[in-house]
LODRENFI-713195 format. One line per 8 residues: number of its first residue (from 1); their letters; for each residue x, z, y of C-alpha. Coordinates in Angstrom, 2 decimals. Each point is the difference from the previous one (the first is absolute). Example, Ala and Ser with C-alpha at 12.3 -4.5 7.8 and 13.67 -1.06 7.14 Angstrom:
1) as) 12.30,7.80,-4.50  1.37,-0.66,3.44
// end
This chain:
1) mrapvnkm) -5.97,4.42,-3.59  1.65,2.28,2.53  2.93,-0.46,2.07  1.73,2.31,2.58  -0.66,-1.41,3.49  2.35,0.75,2.76  -2.12,-1.61,2.79  -2.26,-3.01,0.79
9) iplsvvdg) 0.02,-2.04,3.27  -3.44,-1.44,0.51  1.04,-2.90,2.08  3.59,-1.56,-0.50  1.34,-3.35,1.31  3.45,0.58,-1.54  -0.78,0.29,-3.61  -0.96,-3.43,-0.94
17) pgcrtavf) -2.01,-2.77,1.40  -2.81,0.78,2.53  -1.33,3.59,0.50  0.10,2.01,-2.99  -0.53,3.52,-1.29  3.48,1.32,-1.25  0.16,2.59,-2.80  3.24,2.01,-0.42
25) vqgcniac) 0.64,1.68,-3.38  2.42,2.90,-0.65  2.79,-0.30,-2.24  2.98,-2.56,-0.39  2.09,-0.92,-2.84  3.17,-0.79,2.22  1.37,1.95,2.98  1.29,-2.49,2.68
33) aychnpet) 2.48,1.27,2.51  -1.83,-1.69,2.55  -3.30,1.18,-0.84  -2.02,0.61,3.35  -2.54,2.05,-1.90  1.76,2.16,-2.34  -2.81,2.47,-0.13  -2.01,-2.48,-2.28
41) qrlcsgcg) 2.97,-0.10,-2.72  -1.04,3.23,-1.98  -2.94,1.95,-1.06  -0.30,3.53,1.51  1.86,2.52,-2.09  -2.14,2.84,1.26  3.01,1.99,1.26  -1.88,1.37,2.87
49) lcigqcps) 2.67,-0.31,2.58  -2.36,-1.71,2.47  -2.72,2.60,-0.14  1.24,2.71,2.18  1.31,-2.48,2.48  -3.21,-1.94,0.74  -1.00,0.80,3.52  -3.74,-0.50,-0.75
57) salslsgk) 0.01,1.88,-3.36  -1.46,-3.16,-1.65  2.10,0.65,-3.24  -0.61,2.22,-2.70  1.27,0.80,-3.54  -2.34,-0.03,-3.03  2.00,0.58,-3.28  2.75,-2.72,0.16
65) svlwneav) -1.98,-2.20,2.62  0.37,-0.39,3.69  -3.43,-0.41,1.36  -0.58,-1.77,3.41  -2.93,0.82,2.12  -0.52,-3.26,2.02  -2.54,1.51,2.31  2.57,2.47,1.60
73) ciqcdhci) 3.11,-2.38,-0.17  1.22,-0.94,3.30  2.00,-2.97,-1.42  3.29,1.19,1.42  1.77,-0.91,-3.39  2.34,2.98,0.15  -0.63,0.47,-3.69  1.12,-3.41,-0.80
81) ricphhss) 3.20,0.50,2.03  1.23,3.04,-1.47  -1.01,-1.01,-3.63  3.29,0.01,-2.02  -1.36,-2.17,-2.77  -1.17,-3.11,1.90  -3.69,0.81,-0.36  -3.04,0.94,1.72
89) pkvrwlea) -2.49,2.79,-0.65  -2.69,-2.27,1.68  -0.57,-2.27,-3.00  -3.25,-0.52,-1.79  -0.87,-1.05,-3.41  -2.75,-2.46,0.26  -2.05,-1.97,-2.28  0.01,-3.81,0.53
97) sevwaqie) -3.73,0.28,0.71  0.60,2.66,2.67  2.60,-2.19,1.79  -2.31,-3.06,-0.31  -2.64,2.34,1.82  2.28,0.47,2.91  1.15,-3.82,0.03  -3.69,-0.90,0.05
105) knmpfiqg) -0.65,1.33,3.30  2.57,-2.60,1.52  -1.69,-2.90,-1.44  -1.21,-1.67,3.16  3.58,0.03,1.17  2.27,-0.82,-2.82  1.03,-3.01,-1.99  1.73,1.94,-2.68
113) itvsggec) 1.89,2.97,-1.24  3.53,0.77,-0.73  1.22,2.82,-2.29  3.64,1.18,0.80  1.96,3.33,-0.38  2.19,1.66,-1.23  -0.32,-2.71,-2.74  -3.66,-1.13,-0.72
121) slypeflt) 1.03,-1.66,-3.49  0.32,3.61,-1.42  -3.74,0.09,-0.14  -1.14,-3.33,-1.57  -3.32,1.39,-1.54  -0.98,1.31,3.55  0.87,-3.35,1.62  -1.97,-2.00,-2.64
129) elftlagk) -3.01,2.10,0.79  0.29,-0.05,3.67  0.72,-3.81,0.20  -2.95,-0.77,-2.16  -2.16,1.75,2.33  1.53,-1.66,3.05  -0.09,-3.41,-1.47  -3.60,0.16,-0.88
137) aglscfld) -0.56,0.86,3.64  1.93,-3.02,1.06  3.20,1.54,1.07  3.35,-1.43,-0.66  2.31,2.55,-1.79  3.70,0.40,0.64  2.78,2.19,-1.53  2.91,1.01,2.11
145) sngcvdfs) 2.72,0.93,-2.64  3.73,0.55,-0.63  -0.47,-2.17,-3.14  1.61,2.54,-2.34  -2.83,0.17,-2.41  -0.69,-3.16,-2.16  -3.18,-1.59,1.18  -0.23,-2.29,-3.12
153) vfpglmav) -0.95,3.07,-2.20  -3.31,0.43,2.11  -1.83,-3.17,-0.30  -3.28,1.62,0.96  1.61,1.26,3.28  1.32,-3.36,0.69  -3.37,-1.68,-0.75  -1.47,1.86,3.09
161) tdnvmldv) 3.06,-0.08,2.27  0.06,-2.80,2.41  3.33,0.24,1.35  3.30,2.21,0.07  2.29,1.07,2.79  3.23,0.42,-1.84  3.15,1.78,1.18  3.16,-1.27,-1.22
169) kawdfqvf) 2.41,2.67,1.26  3.21,-1.24,-1.40  1.11,-2.75,-2.59  3.21,1.52,-1.71  -1.06,2.90,-2.50  2.64,2.25,1.29  -0.81,-0.50,3.62  -3.89,0.59,-0.79
177) hrltggdn) 0.87,3.24,-2.11  2.16,1.30,2.78  -2.70,-0.69,2.51  -3.06,1.15,-1.97  1.11,1.69,-3.29  -1.92,-2.44,-2.03  0.32,-3.26,-1.95  -0.86,-3.32,1.66
185) sdvkknlk) -0.59,-2.01,-3.31  -3.73,0.17,0.03  0.12,-0.88,3.83  1.60,-3.29,-0.94  -2.26,-0.48,-3.01  -2.99,0.70,2.39  1.17,-2.34,2.70  -0.12,-3.03,-2.48
193) ylaqmgkl) -3.31,1.12,-1.77  -1.84,0.48,3.13  1.18,-3.35,1.67  -0.98,-1.81,-3.23  -3.35,1.49,0.16  -0.45,-0.79,3.84  -0.46,3.56,0.73  3.29,0.51,2.00
201) yevrlvcl) -1.21,0.43,3.58  3.21,1.35,1.55  3.48,0.92,-0.89  1.73,2.66,2.22  3.43,1.06,0.73  1.00,3.05,2.12  3.31,-1.16,1.87  2.48,2.54,1.04
209) deetapgt) 2.62,-0.55,2.85  3.25,-1.40,-1.54  2.44,2.66,1.28  1.37,2.79,-2.14  -2.06,2.88,-0.28  1.02,3.19,2.17  2.45,2.44,-1.55  1.13,-2.46,-2.62
217) gpserrev) 3.17,-1.94,-0.63  0.81,-3.75,0.30  -0.49,-0.25,-3.84  -3.67,0.87,0.24  -2.33,-2.45,-1.75  -2.95,-1.43,1.81  -3.40,1.78,-0.60  -1.79,-3.20,-0.33
225) dmeeviag) 1.26,-3.48,-1.30  -2.35,-1.80,2.39  1.57,-3.59,-0.30  -0.09,0.36,-3.98  -3.49,1.06,0.14  -0.99,-3.03,2.31  2.09,-2.29,-2.41  -1.23,1.62,-3.21
233) vadevrpy) -3.79,-0.20,0.74  0.37,-3.55,0.94  1.78,-1.01,-3.08  -2.43,2.01,-2.21  -3.16,-1.48,1.28  1.01,-3.12,1.70  -3.00,-2.12,-1.06  -2.33,2.50,1.80
241) lekfrlkl) 1.92,0.52,3.26  -2.77,-1.67,2.20  -2.61,2.40,-1.80  1.05,3.32,1.45  1.57,1.61,3.28  3.23,1.46,0.28  0.08,3.04,2.25  3.33,1.20,1.43
249) iafrnfgv) -0.47,3.59,1.17  2.22,1.38,2.30  0.85,3.70,-1.00  -1.19,2.68,2.32  0.82,3.69,-0.55  -3.27,1.45,0.88  -1.10,2.46,-2.70  3.26,-0.49,-2.09
257) rgrletrk) 1.79,2.98,-1.53  3.40,0.28,-1.43  3.05,-2.22,0.32  -1.66,-2.95,2.02  -2.05,2.19,2.39  2.59,-0.69,2.54  0.71,-3.67,-0.71  -0.91,-2.45,2.75
265) spppeqme) -2.15,-3.03,-0.16  1.65,-3.30,-0.56  0.47,-2.23,3.28  -2.42,-2.89,0.52  3.04,-2.41,-0.42  0.36,1.43,-3.70  -3.52,-0.57,-0.77  0.12,-3.63,1.28
273) rlkelavt) 2.97,-0.64,-2.17  -1.77,1.16,-3.02  -2.97,-2.15,0.94  2.24,-3.10,0.24  1.30,0.83,-3.45  -3.52,0.23,-1.21  -0.64,-3.49,1.37  2.88,-1.18,-1.63
281) cgfkniqi) -0.96,1.36,-3.26  -3.31,-2.03,0.13  -2.47,2.67,1.37  -2.90,-1.56,2.09  -1.64,3.01,1.21  2.28,2.66,1.62  -1.03,3.08,2.16  2.21,2.44,1.58
289) v) -1.47,3.50,0.89
// end
């Protein structure tokens, strides 16, 4: 099975435990206002806007597809910055076996692989094939997911998945929808499902500063219901709170486009308050980054 691959990081120490190869697929089923890599959200539409603006002439049009010549590309990412569709012309459709061939080169240095995105769960057959190959080689297999696809309908994928790093972006449906354009019912379902299976490695919450967003009035509602997420997760999976880590991620506007691109990061004292709340709610393993 094939999947659109945006990029691969051969050696990563921030995408799960130990040193891992990280694979980033293209395409997402939501559109977070604070997304720091919005160029992974959609597949290339073939509009061709980027072709004439490429300084190294690495892009060309073939029918309705933009072709990327990696050999002459200077990796300036100008094409990504000017794309109006939150996409990239540098995506490659690869078979799981082709991705594995690249990962295999890193075997002496890595303990596992992590597939992220975009949203990796949009390509369950590809993931199942890739994880089967990696598992046979003794590598641990992690998913980095927004949780908006029901994992329980893919038992084959879950059988070869060791752990999942799950984003819980908001708890209230309306807050979640306003932030992402999506529905968080499957996120909550996956939270309990993964915890019960012992495959929930980490729950992650991006934390914004608590001030009103620039240019809005005092009635502006918060972008993220951070306290509700912490309390909600704790109540949902209370028997398993010692089994996974809660990661509180301070928002940074690097790469962000749209209404939050000028939003500042939350101050350290706010992050510490959220950590204290998490402790009160029963979390044992809490990390601020």
